[in-house]
PyMOL CGO cylinders between C-alpha atoms (Angstrom):
from pymol import cmd
from pymol.cgo import CYLINDER

trace = [
    CYLINDER, 0.12, 0.11, 0.05, 1.21, 3.45, -1.05, 0.3, 1, 1, 1, 1, 1, 1,
    CYLINDER, 1.21, 3.45, -1.05, 1.48, 5.30, 2.35, 0.3, 1, 1, 1, 1, 1, 1,
    CYLINDER, 1.48, 5.30, 2.35, 2.44, 8.67, 0.63, 0.3, 1, 1, 1, 1, 1, 1,
    CYLINDER, 2.44, 8.67, 0.63, -0.52, 10.32, 1.27, 0.3, 1, 1, 1, 1, 1, 1,
    CYLINDER, -0.52, 10.32, 1.27, -0.66, 9.76, 4.60, 0.3, 1, 1, 1, 1, 1, 1,
    CYLINDER, -0.66, 9.76, 4.60, 0.73, 11.62, 8.09, 0.3, 1, 1, 1, 1, 1, 1,
    CYLINDER, 0.73, 11.62, 8.09, 2.90, 8.88, 8.53, 0.3, 1, 1, 1, 1, 1, 1,
    CYLINDER, 2.90, 8.88, 8.53, 4.23, 9.88, 11.01, 0.3, 1, 1, 1, 1, 1, 1,
    CYLINDER, 4.23, 9.88, 11.01, 0.64, 10.39, 13.05, 0.3, 1, 1, 1, 1, 1, 1,
    CYLINDER, 0.64, 10.39, 13.05, -0.65, 6.91, 11.86, 0.3, 1, 1, 1, 1, 1, 1,
    CYLINDER, -0.65, 6.91, 11.86, 2.60, 4.94, 12.93, 0.3, 1, 1, 1, 1, 1, 1,
    CYLINDER, 2.60, 4.94, 12.93, 2.35, 6.52, 16.30, 0.3, 1, 1, 1, 1, 1, 1,
    CYLINDER, 2.35, 6.52, 16.30, -1.09, 5.47, 16.58, 0.3, 1, 1, 1, 1, 1, 1,
    CYLINDER, -1.09, 5.47, 16.58, -0.64, 2.13, 15.68, 0.3, 1, 1, 1, 1, 1, 1,
    CYLINDER, -0.64, 2.13, 15.68, 1.86, 1.70, 18.04, 0.3, 1, 1, 1, 1, 1, 1,
    CYLINDER, 1.86, 1.70, 18.04, 0.24, 3.16, 20.75, 0.3, 1, 1, 1, 1, 1, 1,
    CYLINDER, 0.24, 3.16, 20.75, -2.66, 0.59, 20.22, 0.3, 1, 1, 1, 1, 1, 1,
    CYLINDER, -2.66, 0.59, 20.22, -1.09, -2.40, 19.78, 0.3, 1, 1, 1, 1, 1, 1,
    CYLINDER, -1.09, -2.40, 19.78, 1.42, -1.60, 22.67, 0.3, 1, 1, 1, 1, 1, 1,
    CYLINDER, 1.42, -1.60, 22.67, 4.79, -1.28, 20.40, 0.3, 1, 1, 1, 1, 1, 1,
    CYLINDER, 4.79, -1.28, 20.40, 7.89, -0.85, 21.13, 0.3, 1, 1, 1, 1, 1, 1,
    CYLINDER, 7.89, -0.85, 21.13, 11.02, -0.44, 18.74, 0.3, 1, 1, 1, 1, 1, 1,
    CYLINDER, 11.02, -0.44, 18.74, 8.76, -0.62, 16.04, 0.3, 1, 1, 1, 1, 1, 1,
    CYLINDER, 8.76, -0.62, 16.04, 9.88, 1.78, 12.97, 0.3, 1, 1, 1, 1, 1, 1,
    CYLINDER, 9.88, 1.78, 12.97, 7.14, 3.91, 10.80, 0.3, 1, 1, 1, 1, 1, 1,
    CYLINDER, 7.14, 3.91, 10.80, 6.95, 1.51, 7.82, 0.3, 1, 1, 1, 1, 1, 1,
    CYLINDER, 6.95, 1.51, 7.82, 6.40, -1.40, 9.95, 0.3, 1, 1, 1, 1, 1, 1,
    CYLINDER, 6.40, -1.40, 9.95, 3.87, 0.32, 11.80, 0.3, 1, 1, 1, 1, 1, 1,
    CYLINDER, 3.87, 0.32, 11.80, 2.02, 0.94, 8.89, 0.3, 1, 1, 1, 1, 1, 1,
    CYLINDER, 2.02, 0.94, 8.89, 1.79, -2.24, 7.74, 0.3, 1, 1, 1, 1, 1, 1,
    CYLINDER, 1.79, -2.24, 7.74, 1.03, -3.95, 10.77, 0.3, 1, 1, 1, 1, 1, 1,
    CYLINDER, 1.03, -3.95, 10.77, -1.92, -1.37, 11.47, 0.3, 1, 1, 1, 1, 1, 1,
    CYLINDER, -1.92, -1.37, 11.47, -3.19, -2.39, 8.09, 0.3, 1, 1, 1, 1, 1, 1,
    CYLINDER, -3.19, -2.39, 8.09, -3.04, -6.20, 9.43, 0.3, 1, 1, 1, 1, 1, 1,
    CYLINDER, -3.04, -6.20, 9.43, -5.09, -5.32, 12.11, 0.3, 1, 1, 1, 1, 1, 1,
    CYLINDER, -5.09, -5.32, 12.11, -7.67, -3.23, 10.47, 0.3, 1, 1, 1, 1, 1, 1,
    CYLINDER, -7.67, -3.23, 10.47, -7.36, -0.32, 12.80, 0.3, 1, 1, 1, 1, 1, 1,
    CYLINDER, -7.36, -0.32, 12.80, -8.66, 2.92, 11.17, 0.3, 1, 1, 1, 1, 1, 1,
    CYLINDER, -8.66, 2.92, 11.17, -5.36, 4.84, 9.69, 0.3, 1, 1, 1, 1, 1, 1,
    CYLINDER, -5.36, 4.84, 9.69, -7.88, 6.22, 7.32, 0.3, 1, 1, 1, 1, 1, 1,
    CYLINDER, -7.88, 6.22, 7.32, -7.92, 9.02, 9.66, 0.3, 1, 1, 1, 1, 1, 1,
    CYLINDER, -7.92, 9.02, 9.66, -4.31, 9.78, 8.99, 0.3, 1, 1, 1, 1, 1, 1,
    CYLINDER, -4.31, 9.78, 8.99, -5.05, 10.81, 5.14, 0.3, 1, 1, 1, 1, 1, 1,
    CYLINDER, -5.05, 10.81, 5.14, -3.73, 14.31, 4.39, 0.3, 1, 1, 1, 1, 1, 1,
    CYLINDER, -3.73, 14.31, 4.39, -6.24, 16.54, 3.60, 0.3, 1, 1, 1, 1, 1, 1,
    CYLINDER, -6.24, 16.54, 3.60, -6.04, 19.96, 2.43, 0.3, 1, 1, 1, 1, 1, 1,
    CYLINDER, -6.04, 19.96, 2.43, -9.44, 21.73, 3.71, 0.3, 1, 1, 1, 1, 1, 1,
    CYLINDER, -9.44, 21.73, 3.71, -9.22, 25.11, 2.55, 0.3, 1, 1, 1, 1, 1, 1,
    CYLINDER, -9.22, 25.11, 2.55, -10.52, 26.10, 6.09, 0.3, 1, 1, 1, 1, 1, 1,
    CYLINDER, -10.52, 26.10, 6.09, -7.50, 24.08, 7.72, 0.3, 1, 1, 1, 1, 1, 1,
    CYLINDER, -7.50, 24.08, 7.72, -4.94, 25.93, 5.81, 0.3, 1, 1, 1, 1, 1, 1,
    CYLINDER, -4.94, 25.93, 5.81, -6.17, 29.48, 6.29, 0.3, 1, 1, 1, 1, 1, 1,
    CYLINDER, -6.17, 29.48, 6.29, -5.93, 28.58, 10.03, 0.3, 1, 1, 1, 1, 1, 1,
    CYLINDER, -5.93, 28.58, 10.03, -2.16, 26.89, 9.67, 0.3, 1, 1, 1, 1, 1, 1,
    CYLINDER, -2.16, 26.89, 9.67, -1.32, 30.02, 7.85, 0.3, 1, 1, 1, 1, 1, 1,
    CYLINDER, -1.32, 30.02, 7.85, -2.77, 32.14, 10.68, 0.3, 1, 1, 1, 1, 1, 1,
    CYLINDER, -2.77, 32.14, 10.68, -1.20, 30.06, 13.13, 0.3, 1, 1, 1, 1, 1, 1,
    CYLINDER, -1.20, 30.06, 13.13, 1.95, 30.77, 11.25, 0.3, 1, 1, 1, 1, 1, 1,
    CYLINDER, 1.95, 30.77, 11.25, 2.22, 34.11, 11.60, 0.3, 1, 1, 1, 1, 1, 1,
    CYLINDER, 2.22, 34.11, 11.60, 2.05, 34.07, 15.31, 0.3, 1, 1, 1, 1, 1, 1,
    CYLINDER, 2.05, 34.07, 15.31, 3.84, 31.19, 16.16, 0.3, 1, 1, 1, 1, 1, 1,
    CYLINDER, 3.84, 31.19, 16.16, 1.89, 29.61, 19.22, 0.3, 1, 1, 1, 1, 1, 1,
    CYLINDER, 1.89, 29.61, 19.22, 4.01, 28.23, 22.48, 0.3, 1, 1, 1, 1, 1, 1,
    CYLINDER, 4.01, 28.23, 22.48, 1.03, 26.14, 22.76, 0.3, 1, 1, 1, 1, 1, 1,
    CYLINDER, 1.03, 26.14, 22.76, -2.12, 25.23, 21.45, 0.3, 1, 1, 1, 1, 1, 1,
    CYLINDER, -2.12, 25.23, 21.45, -5.46, 23.63, 22.93, 0.3, 1, 1, 1, 1, 1, 1,
    CYLINDER, -5.46, 23.63, 22.93, -7.83, 22.20, 19.90, 0.3, 1, 1, 1, 1, 1, 1,
    CYLINDER, -7.83, 22.20, 19.90, -11.27, 22.04, 20.92, 0.3, 1, 1, 1, 1, 1, 1,
    CYLINDER, -11.27, 22.04, 20.92, -13.62, 19.11, 19.26, 0.3, 1, 1, 1, 1, 1, 1,
    CYLINDER, -13.62, 19.11, 19.26, -10.84, 17.45, 17.55, 0.3, 1, 1, 1, 1, 1, 1,
    CYLINDER, -10.84, 17.45, 17.55, -12.45, 14.25, 16.94, 0.3, 1, 1, 1, 1, 1, 1,
    CYLINDER, -12.45, 14.25, 16.94, -11.44, 12.17, 14.23, 0.3, 1, 1, 1, 1, 1, 1,
    CYLINDER, -11.44, 12.17, 14.23, -8.53, 14.89, 13.74, 0.3, 1, 1, 1, 1, 1, 1,
    CYLINDER, -8.53, 14.89, 13.74, -9.28, 16.60, 10.65, 0.3, 1, 1, 1, 1, 1, 1,
    CYLINDER, -9.28, 16.60, 10.65, -7.32, 19.78, 11.64, 0.3, 1, 1, 1, 1, 1, 1,
    CYLINDER, -7.32, 19.78, 11.64, -5.49, 18.24, 14.45, 0.3, 1, 1, 1, 1, 1, 1,
    CYLINDER, -5.49, 18.24, 14.45, -3.44, 16.05, 12.37, 0.3, 1, 1, 1, 1, 1, 1,
    CYLINDER, -3.44, 16.05, 12.37, -2.66, 18.35, 10.32, 0.3, 1, 1, 1, 1, 1, 1,
    CYLINDER, -2.66, 18.35, 10.32, -1.84, 21.18, 13.14, 0.3, 1, 1, 1, 1, 1, 1,
    CYLINDER, -1.84, 21.18, 13.14, 0.79, 18.52, 14.33, 0.3, 1, 1, 1, 1, 1, 1,
    CYLINDER, 0.79, 18.52, 14.33, 2.09, 17.77, 11.45, 0.3, 1, 1, 1, 1, 1, 1,
    CYLINDER, 2.09, 17.77, 11.45, 2.95, 21.62, 10.62, 0.3, 1, 1, 1, 1, 1, 1,
    CYLINDER, 2.95, 21.62, 10.62, 4.29, 22.12, 14.14, 0.3, 1, 1, 1, 1, 1, 1,
    CYLINDER, 4.29, 22.12, 14.14, 6.04, 19.35, 15.24, 0.3, 1, 1, 1, 1, 1, 1,
    CYLINDER, 6.04, 19.35, 15.24, 7.08, 20.51, 18.53, 0.3, 1, 1, 1, 1, 1, 1,
    CYLINDER, 7.08, 20.51, 18.53, 3.82, 22.13, 19.76, 0.3, 1, 1, 1, 1, 1, 1,
    CYLINDER, 3.82, 22.13, 19.76, 2.90, 21.40, 22.97, 0.3, 1, 1, 1, 1, 1, 1,
    CYLINDER, 2.90, 21.40, 22.97, -0.80, 20.47, 21.69, 0.3, 1, 1, 1, 1, 1, 1,
    CYLINDER, -0.80, 20.47, 21.69, -3.41, 19.69, 24.19, 0.3, 1, 1, 1, 1, 1, 1,
    CYLINDER, -3.41, 19.69, 24.19, -6.31, 17.89, 22.81, 0.3, 1, 1, 1, 1, 1, 1,
    CYLINDER, -6.31, 17.89, 22.81, -10.23, 17.51, 24.24, 0.3, 1, 1, 1, 1, 1, 1,
    CYLINDER, -10.23, 17.51, 24.24, -13.16, 15.60, 22.67, 0.3, 1, 1, 1, 1, 1, 1,
    CYLINDER, -13.16, 15.60, 22.67, -16.95, 14.75, 24.51, 0.3, 1, 1, 1, 1, 1, 1,
    CYLINDER, -16.95, 14.75, 24.51, -16.17, 11.07, 22.85, 0.3, 1, 1, 1, 1, 1, 1,
    CYLINDER, -16.17, 11.07, 22.85, -13.96, 8.63, 25.15, 0.3, 1, 1, 1, 1, 1, 1,
    CYLINDER, -13.96, 8.63, 25.15, -13.34, 7.37, 21.82, 0.3, 1, 1, 1, 1, 1, 1,
    CYLINDER, -13.34, 7.37, 21.82, -11.90, 10.09, 19.91, 0.3, 1, 1, 1, 1, 1, 1,
    CYLINDER, -11.90, 10.09, 19.91, -9.72, 10.49, 23.26, 0.3, 1, 1, 1, 1, 1, 1,
    CYLINDER, -9.72, 10.49, 23.26, -8.44, 7.24, 23.25, 0.3, 1, 1, 1, 1, 1, 1,
    CYLINDER, -8.44, 7.24, 23.25, -7.36, 7.40, 19.58, 0.3, 1, 1, 1, 1, 1, 1,
    CYLINDER, -7.36, 7.40, 19.58, -5.74, 10.28, 20.62, 0.3, 1, 1, 1, 1, 1, 1,
    CYLINDER, -5.74, 10.28, 20.62, -3.76, 9.42, 23.36, 0.3, 1, 1, 1, 1, 1, 1,
    CYLINDER, -3.76, 9.42, 23.36, -2.69, 6.14, 21.31, 0.3, 1, 1, 1, 1, 1, 1,
    CYLINDER, -2.69, 6.14, 21.31, -0.88, 8.63, 19.47, 0.3, 1, 1, 1, 1, 1, 1,
    CYLINDER, -0.88, 8.63, 19.47, 1.20, 10.45, 22.36, 0.3, 1, 1, 1, 1, 1, 1,
    CYLINDER, 1.20, 10.45, 22.36, 1.37, 7.02, 23.78, 0.3, 1, 1, 1, 1, 1, 1,
    CYLINDER, 1.37, 7.02, 23.78, 2.81, 5.62, 20.11, 0.3, 1, 1, 1, 1, 1, 1,
    CYLINDER, 2.81, 5.62, 20.11, 5.46, 8.74, 20.31, 0.3, 1, 1, 1, 1, 1, 1,
    CYLINDER, 5.46, 8.74, 20.31, 4.37, 11.99, 19.78, 0.3, 1, 1, 1, 1, 1, 1,
    CYLINDER, 4.37, 11.99, 19.78, 4.80, 13.01, 23.53, 0.3, 1, 1, 1, 1, 1, 1,
    CYLINDER, 4.80, 13.01, 23.53, 3.78, 16.37, 22.55, 0.3, 1, 1, 1, 1, 1, 1,
    CYLINDER, 3.78, 16.37, 22.55, 0.30, 15.65, 22.18, 0.3, 1, 1, 1, 1, 1, 1,
    CYLINDER, 0.30, 15.65, 22.18, -2.23, 15.06, 25.34, 0.3, 1, 1, 1, 1, 1, 1,
    CYLINDER, -2.23, 15.06, 25.34, -5.89, 14.08, 24.98, 0.3, 1, 1, 1, 1, 1, 1,
    CYLINDER, -5.89, 14.08, 24.98, -8.52, 14.62, 27.36, 0.3, 1, 1, 1, 1, 1, 1,
    CYLINDER, -8.52, 14.62, 27.36, -12.20, 14.08, 27.71, 0.3, 1, 1, 1, 1, 1, 1,
    CYLINDER, -12.20, 14.08, 27.71, -13.57, 17.21, 28.41, 0.3, 1, 1, 1, 1, 1, 1,
    CYLINDER, -13.57, 17.21, 28.41, -16.53, 20.08, 27.46, 0.3, 1, 1, 1, 1, 1, 1,
    CYLINDER, -16.53, 20.08, 27.46, -15.74, 23.25, 25.99, 0.3, 1, 1, 1, 1, 1, 1,
    CYLINDER, -15.74, 23.25, 25.99, -19.16, 24.14, 27.82, 0.3, 1, 1, 1, 1, 1, 1,
    CYLINDER, -19.16, 24.14, 27.82, -16.58, 23.81, 31.73, 0.3, 1, 1, 1, 1, 1, 1,
    CYLINDER, -16.58, 23.81, 31.73, -13.50, 23.89, 30.41, 0.3, 1, 1, 1, 1, 1, 1,
    CYLINDER, -13.50, 23.89, 30.41, -11.18, 22.37, 33.34, 0.3, 1, 1, 1, 1, 1, 1,
    CYLINDER, -11.18, 22.37, 33.34, -8.09, 25.05, 32.76, 0.3, 1, 1, 1, 1, 1, 1,
    CYLINDER, -8.09, 25.05, 32.76, -7.12, 28.29, 34.47, 0.3, 1, 1, 1, 1, 1, 1,
    CYLINDER, -7.12, 28.29, 34.47, -7.65, 31.66, 33.04, 0.3, 1, 1, 1, 1, 1, 1,
    CYLINDER, -7.65, 31.66, 33.04, -4.93, 32.64, 30.42, 0.3, 1, 1, 1, 1, 1, 1,
    CYLINDER, -4.93, 32.64, 30.42, -3.01, 29.33, 30.45, 0.3, 1, 1, 1, 1, 1, 1,
    CYLINDER, -3.01, 29.33, 30.45, -3.07, 28.53, 26.89, 0.3, 1, 1, 1, 1, 1, 1,
    CYLINDER, -3.07, 28.53, 26.89, -2.00, 30.51, 24.22, 0.3, 1, 1, 1, 1, 1, 1,
    CYLINDER, -2.00, 30.51, 24.22, -3.88, 29.89, 21.49, 0.3, 1, 1, 1, 1, 1, 1,
    CYLINDER, -3.88, 29.89, 21.49, -7.45, 28.06, 21.80, 0.3, 1, 1, 1, 1, 1, 1,
    CYLINDER, -7.45, 28.06, 21.80, -8.88, 25.94, 18.35, 0.3, 1, 1, 1, 1, 1, 1,
    CYLINDER, -8.88, 25.94, 18.35, -11.94, 25.23, 18.13, 0.3, 1, 1, 1, 1, 1, 1,
    CYLINDER, -11.94, 25.23, 18.13, -13.24, 24.30, 14.14, 0.3, 1, 1, 1, 1, 1, 1,
    CYLINDER, -13.24, 24.30, 14.14, -16.32, 23.07, 13.60, 0.3, 1, 1, 1, 1, 1, 1,
    CYLINDER, -16.32, 23.07, 13.60, -17.25, 22.63, 17.45, 0.3, 1, 1, 1, 1, 1, 1,
    CYLINDER, -17.25, 22.63, 17.45, -19.44, 25.82, 18.17, 0.3, 1, 1, 1, 1, 1, 1,
    CYLINDER, -19.44, 25.82, 18.17, -22.45, 24.94, 15.54, 0.3, 1, 1, 1, 1, 1, 1,
    CYLINDER, -22.45, 24.94, 15.54, -23.14, 21.78, 17.59, 0.3, 1, 1, 1, 1, 1, 1,
    CYLINDER, -23.14, 21.78, 17.59, -23.98, 23.09, 20.96, 0.3, 1, 1, 1, 1, 1, 1,
    CYLINDER, -23.98, 23.09, 20.96, -27.26, 24.24, 22.28, 0.3, 1, 1, 1, 1, 1, 1,
    CYLINDER, -27.26, 24.24, 22.28, -25.39, 27.17, 24.48, 0.3, 1, 1, 1, 1, 1, 1,
    CYLINDER, -25.39, 27.17, 24.48, -22.63, 27.98, 22.43, 0.3, 1, 1, 1, 1, 1, 1,
    CYLINDER, -22.63, 27.98, 22.43, -22.19, 30.94, 23.82, 0.3, 1, 1, 1, 1, 1, 1,
    CYLINDER, -22.19, 30.94, 23.82, -20.84, 29.36, 26.95, 0.3, 1, 1, 1, 1, 1, 1,
    CYLINDER, -20.84, 29.36, 26.95, -18.48, 27.63, 25.38, 0.3, 1, 1, 1, 1, 1, 1,
    CYLINDER, -18.48, 27.63, 25.38, -16.87, 30.82, 23.45, 0.3, 1, 1, 1, 1, 1, 1,
    CYLINDER, -16.87, 30.82, 23.45, -16.99, 32.30, 27.16, 0.3, 1, 1, 1, 1, 1, 1,
    CYLINDER, -16.99, 32.30, 27.16, -14.91, 29.06, 28.54, 0.3, 1, 1, 1, 1, 1, 1,
    CYLINDER, -14.91, 29.06, 28.54, -12.48, 29.42, 25.22, 0.3, 1, 1, 1, 1, 1, 1,
    CYLINDER, -12.48, 29.42, 25.22, -12.24, 33.39, 25.80, 0.3, 1, 1, 1, 1, 1, 1,
    CYLINDER, -12.24, 33.39, 25.80, -11.55, 33.04, 29.52, 0.3, 1, 1, 1, 1, 1, 1,
    CYLINDER, -11.55, 33.04, 29.52, -8.52, 30.14, 28.85, 0.3, 1, 1, 1, 1, 1, 1,
    CYLINDER, -8.52, 30.14, 28.85, -6.78, 31.75, 25.96, 0.3, 1, 1, 1, 1, 1, 1,
    CYLINDER, -6.78, 31.75, 25.96, -3.67, 34.35, 26.76, 0.3, 1, 1, 1, 1, 1, 1,
    CYLINDER, -3.67, 34.35, 26.76, -3.81, 35.77, 23.35, 0.3, 1, 1, 1, 1, 1, 1,
    CYLINDER, -3.81, 35.77, 23.35, -5.52, 33.77, 19.87, 0.3, 1, 1, 1, 1, 1, 1,
    CYLINDER, -5.52, 33.77, 19.87, -9.00, 31.71, 20.45, 0.3, 1, 1, 1, 1, 1, 1,
    CYLINDER, -9.00, 31.71, 20.45, -9.70, 30.58, 16.51, 0.3, 1, 1, 1, 1, 1, 1,
    CYLINDER, -9.70, 30.58, 16.51, -13.33, 29.42, 15.63, 0.3, 1, 1, 1, 1, 1, 1,
    CYLINDER, -13.33, 29.42, 15.63, -14.51, 28.29, 12.29, 0.3, 1, 1, 1, 1, 1, 1,
    CYLINDER, -14.51, 28.29, 12.29, -18.43, 27.77, 11.15, 0.3, 1, 1, 1, 1, 1, 1,
    CYLINDER, -18.43, 27.77, 11.15, -20.38, 26.65, 8.57, 0.3, 1, 1, 1, 1, 1, 1,
    CYLINDER, -20.38, 26.65, 8.57, -22.00, 29.62, 6.81, 0.3, 1, 1, 1, 1, 1, 1,
    CYLINDER, -22.00, 29.62, 6.81, -24.87, 28.18, 5.07, 0.3, 1, 1, 1, 1, 1, 1,
    CYLINDER, -24.87, 28.18, 5.07, -27.05, 26.12, 6.49, 0.3, 1, 1, 1, 1, 1, 1,
    CYLINDER, -27.05, 26.12, 6.49, -26.83, 22.61, 5.43, 0.3, 1, 1, 1, 1, 1, 1,
    CYLINDER, -26.83, 22.61, 5.43, -29.04, 19.13, 6.01, 0.3, 1, 1, 1, 1, 1, 1,
    CYLINDER, -29.04, 19.13, 6.01, -27.26, 18.30, 8.65, 0.3, 1, 1, 1, 1, 1, 1,
    CYLINDER, -27.26, 18.30, 8.65, -29.22, 17.10, 12.13, 0.3, 1, 1, 1, 1, 1, 1,
    CYLINDER, -29.22, 17.10, 12.13, -26.05, 17.99, 14.80, 0.3, 1, 1, 1, 1, 1, 1,
    CYLINDER, -26.05, 17.99, 14.80, -25.86, 21.71, 12.94, 0.3, 1, 1, 1, 1, 1, 1,
    CYLINDER, -25.86, 21.71, 12.94, -28.05, 23.39, 15.57, 0.3, 1, 1, 1, 1, 1, 1,
    CYLINDER, -28.05, 23.39, 15.57, -26.43, 26.98, 15.06, 0.3, 1, 1, 1, 1, 1, 1,
    CYLINDER, -26.43, 26.98, 15.06, -26.50, 28.96, 12.15, 0.3, 1, 1, 1, 1, 1, 1,
    CYLINDER, -26.50, 28.96, 12.15, -23.87, 32.18, 12.18, 0.3, 1, 1, 1, 1, 1, 1,
    CYLINDER, -23.87, 32.18, 12.18, -22.78, 35.14, 10.23, 0.3, 1, 1, 1, 1, 1, 1,
    CYLINDER, -22.78, 35.14, 10.23, -20.51, 37.45, 10.69, 0.3, 1, 1, 1, 1, 1, 1,
    CYLINDER, -20.51, 37.45, 10.69, -22.15, 40.13, 12.58, 0.3, 1, 1, 1, 1, 1, 1,
    CYLINDER, -22.15, 40.13, 12.58, -24.00, 37.41, 15.16, 0.3, 1, 1, 1, 1, 1, 1,
    CYLINDER, -24.00, 37.41, 15.16, -20.62, 35.48, 15.59, 0.3, 1, 1, 1, 1, 1, 1,
    CYLINDER, -20.62, 35.48, 15.59, -18.28, 38.73, 16.11, 0.3, 1, 1, 1, 1, 1, 1,
    CYLINDER, -18.28, 38.73, 16.11, -20.94, 39.77, 18.24, 0.3, 1, 1, 1, 1, 1, 1,
    CYLINDER, -20.94, 39.77, 18.24, -21.33, 36.74, 21.07, 0.3, 1, 1, 1, 1, 1, 1,
    CYLINDER, -21.33, 36.74, 21.07, -17.53, 36.44, 21.03, 0.3, 1, 1, 1, 1, 1, 1,
    CYLINDER, -17.53, 36.44, 21.03, -17.02, 40.17, 21.67, 0.3, 1, 1, 1, 1, 1, 1,
    CYLINDER, -17.02, 40.17, 21.67, -19.67, 39.52, 24.91, 0.3, 1, 1, 1, 1, 1, 1,
    CYLINDER, -19.67, 39.52, 24.91, -17.40, 36.78, 25.62, 0.3, 1, 1, 1, 1, 1, 1,
    CYLINDER, -17.40, 36.78, 25.62, -14.87, 39.45, 26.23, 0.3, 1, 1, 1, 1, 1, 1,
    CYLINDER, -14.87, 39.45, 26.23, -12.86, 39.07, 23.45, 0.3, 1, 1, 1, 1, 1, 1,
    CYLINDER, -12.86, 39.07, 23.45, -11.00, 42.70, 22.96, 0.3, 1, 1, 1, 1, 1, 1,
    CYLINDER, -11.00, 42.70, 22.96, -11.08, 42.12, 18.95, 0.3, 1, 1, 1, 1, 1, 1,
    CYLINDER, -11.08, 42.12, 18.95, -12.35, 39.67, 15.78, 0.3, 1, 1, 1, 1, 1, 1,
    CYLINDER, -12.35, 39.67, 15.78, -11.16, 39.53, 12.41, 0.3, 1, 1, 1, 1, 1, 1,
    CYLINDER, -11.16, 39.53, 12.41, -13.62, 36.83, 10.19, 0.3, 1, 1, 1, 1, 1, 1,
    CYLINDER, -13.62, 36.83, 10.19, -13.63, 35.85, 6.52, 0.3, 1, 1, 1, 1, 1, 1,
    CYLINDER, -13.63, 35.85, 6.52, -15.32, 33.42, 4.48, 0.3, 1, 1, 1, 1, 1, 1,
    CYLINDER, -15.32, 33.42, 4.48, -13.55, 30.54, 3.16, 0.3, 1, 1, 1, 1, 1, 1,
    CYLINDER, -13.55, 30.54, 3.16, -15.49, 28.39, 0.82, 0.3, 1, 1, 1, 1, 1, 1,
    CYLINDER, -15.49, 28.39, 0.82, -19.08, 27.84, 2.62, 0.3, 1, 1, 1, 1, 1, 1,
    CYLINDER, -19.08, 27.84, 2.62, -17.17, 28.47, 6.12, 0.3, 1, 1, 1, 1, 1, 1,
    CYLINDER, -17.17, 28.47, 6.12, -16.18, 31.46, 8.67, 0.3, 1, 1, 1, 1, 1, 1,
    CYLINDER, -16.18, 31.46, 8.67, -12.97, 32.15, 10.35, 0.3, 1, 1, 1, 1, 1, 1,
    CYLINDER, -12.97, 32.15, 10.35, -13.21, 34.45, 12.97, 0.3, 1, 1, 1, 1, 1, 1,
    CYLINDER, -13.21, 34.45, 12.97, -9.90, 35.19, 14.63, 0.3, 1, 1, 1, 1, 1, 1,
    CYLINDER, -9.90, 35.19, 14.63, -10.36, 36.11, 18.24, 0.3, 1, 1, 1, 1, 1, 1,
    CYLINDER, -10.36, 36.11, 18.24, -7.92, 38.26, 19.85, 0.3, 1, 1, 1, 1, 1, 1,
    CYLINDER, -7.92, 38.26, 19.85, -8.35, 38.29, 23.56, 0.3, 1, 1, 1, 1, 1, 1,
]
cmd.load_cgo(trace, "trace")
């Protein structure tokens, strides 16, 4: 199998963590992961425009650490870790299964990644304790996105970065629809000092300075 289009180092770490392997190189780990039926397809390289736009912003501010909210299958997390090889990163999600998968990457050799089960509306971090917080495709799923934004702004030291769909769709899990004014207003009410926003192919990205 050709692994050229995978985040190979991250996928191999996932396999090592899941199988409890030591001393197994990336190539061997990838083969073993495929043989055991592990979900290495989640580590395929992606080039989502909204992800690339946020990564570009992060390259400009050079974060000292990132808290990624609602990391899920890693659509943003894996490109983030691939782009910032040694960046201390904490990933949270409400799904224990997703967190277990992310923590397997930690246990397989990516020591600067840590994952925890946590509710974005009750973040278990002190005020201004994380340099940059990212929440891509998260708050549209929430009954109370205002509470989540308040918590995100509270724990961020410099910036909080959001992306949301900018048009309605048939996803029943999307409970909210934001435009530039409603998202900016909510972030300002949450305590952001200023908010810049842009539209990127059906999505709205907001960069909140805290």
